[in-house]
C-alpha positions as CSV (number, residue, x, y, z in Angstrom):
1,M,-78.7,10.5,33.4
2,S,-76.8,12.3,36.2
3,G,-77.9,9.7,38.8
4,L,-76.6,6.7,36.9
5,I,-73.1,5.3,37.2
6,S,-71.6,4.2,33.9
7,R,-70.8,0.5,33.5
8,R,-67.0,0.6,33.2
9,P,-66.2,2.5,36.4
10,F,-68.8,0.4,38.3
11,L,-67.2,-2.9,37.1
12,A,-63.7,-1.6,37.8
13,S,-64.8,-0.7,41.4
14,A,-66.5,-4.0,41.9
15,L,-63.5,-6.0,40.7
16,A,-61.2,-3.9,42.9
17,L,-63.4,-4.7,45.9
18,I,-63.4,-8.4,45.1
19,G,-59.6,-8.3,44.8
20,V,-59.1,-6.6,48.1
21,A,-61.5,-9.1,49.8
22,A,-59.5,-12.0,48.3
23,V,-56.2,-10.7,49.4
24,G,-57.6,-9.9,52.9
25,G,-59.2,-13.4,53.2
26,G,-55.9,-15.0,52.1
27,A,-53.9,-13.1,54.7
28,Y,-56.4,-14.0,57.4
29,E,-56.3,-17.7,56.4
30,A,-52.5,-17.6,56.4
31,G,-52.6,-16.4,60.0
32,L,-51.1,-13.0,59.4
33,F,-53.6,-11.3,61.7
34,R,-53.5,-13.6,64.7
35,K,-51.2,-13.6,67.7
36,H,-48.4,-16.1,67.7
37,F,-46.6,-17.9,70.4
38,S,-43.0,-17.0,71.0
39,N,-42.0,-20.1,72.9
40,D,-39.0,-21.6,71.1
41,R,-39.5,-25.2,72.3
42,Y,-43.2,-25.6,71.3
43,D,-44.0,-22.8,68.8
44,D,-44.3,-25.4,66.0
45,L,-47.2,-26.9,67.8
46,L,-48.8,-23.9,69.5
47,N,-49.0,-21.7,66.4
48,A,-51.6,-24.2,65.1
49,L,-53.9,-22.7,67.7
50,D,-55.9,-19.5,66.8
51,N,-55.7,-17.6,70.0
52,P,-52.8,-18.0,72.5
53,D,-54.7,-16.4,75.4
54,N,-57.8,-18.5,75.1
55,A,-55.7,-21.7,74.6
56,A,-53.7,-20.9,77.8
57,S,-57.0,-20.4,79.7
58,V,-58.4,-23.7,78.6
59,G,-55.0,-25.3,79.2
60,A,-55.0,-24.2,82.8
61,A,-58.2,-26.1,83.3
62,V,-56.7,-29.2,81.5
63,L,-53.6,-29.0,83.7
64,A,-55.8,-29.1,86.8
65,E,-57.0,-32.5,85.6
66,L,-53.5,-33.8,84.7
67,P,-51.3,-33.5,87.8
68,H,-48.4,-35.4,86.3
69,F,-48.3,-33.5,83.0
70,N,-44.8,-33.6,81.3
71,A,-44.5,-30.8,78.7
72,A,-41.5,-32.3,76.8
73,E,-43.1,-35.8,76.6
74,T,-46.4,-34.3,75.5
75,A,-44.8,-32.2,72.8
76,A,-42.9,-35.2,71.4
77,S,-46.1,-37.2,71.4
78,L,-48.1,-34.5,69.7
79,R,-45.5,-33.9,67.1
80,E,-45.7,-37.6,66.2
81,R,-49.5,-37.7,66.3
82,I,-50.0,-34.5,64.2
83,G,-47.0,-35.0,61.8
84,K,-47.9,-33.3,58.5
85,K,-51.7,-33.6,59.0
86,K,-54.1,-30.7,59.4
87,L,-55.0,-30.1,63.0
88,G,-58.7,-30.4,62.2
89,D,-58.2,-33.9,60.8
90,V,-56.3,-35.0,63.9
91,L,-59.1,-33.6,66.1
92,D,-61.7,-35.4,64.0
93,E,-59.6,-38.6,64.5
94,D,-59.6,-38.0,68.3
95,A,-63.3,-37.6,68.4
96,A,-64.0,-40.7,66.2
97,A,-61.7,-42.8,68.5
98,N,-63.3,-41.3,71.6
99,R,-60.0,-39.8,72.7
100,L,-61.5,-37.0,74.8
101,I,-60.5,-35.1,77.9
102,E,-62.9,-33.4,80.2
103,A,-61.8,-30.2,82.0
104,K,-64.1,-28.0,84.0
105,G,-67.1,-29.0,82.0
106,W,-65.4,-28.8,78.6
107,V,-65.1,-32.0,76.6
108,L,-62.2,-31.6,74.2
109,P,-60.4,-33.8,71.7
110,E,-57.3,-35.1,73.4
111,T,-54.9,-33.4,71.0
112,L,-56.5,-30.0,71.5
113,A,-56.6,-30.4,75.2
114,L,-52.9,-31.2,75.3
115,L,-52.0,-28.4,73.0
116,C,-53.9,-26.0,75.3
117,A,-52.0,-27.5,78.3
118,L,-48.7,-26.8,76.5
119,A,-49.9,-23.2,75.9
120,A,-50.6,-22.8,79.6
121,K,-47.1,-24.1,80.4
122,A,-45.6,-21.8,77.8
123,N,-47.1,-18.6,79.2
């Protein structure tokens, strides 16, 4: 019997691991482990994006396609479009309505492309 683990310590350990995983997963979903934008004018929009550096890289490609990009007007339009909706729902609406922007071979929902362009301007 020396090689067997008794049931109570095993169950306690398993439940502790499940609890740690749940807390870690919740923190990840809440965005505690991702980088945040620190641009005061657009952080409400840009912090919906997972990775500021990647967003800015994509945004540079989008800006090359939009020579008359106006960050303030775009931000106001995006705030109106997104409102209190989840970003994923807005992107689905863009795709369904065929609101897409092509930039250097990427075809992106318009909202995502414009958010990335704002990220590039904010850097």
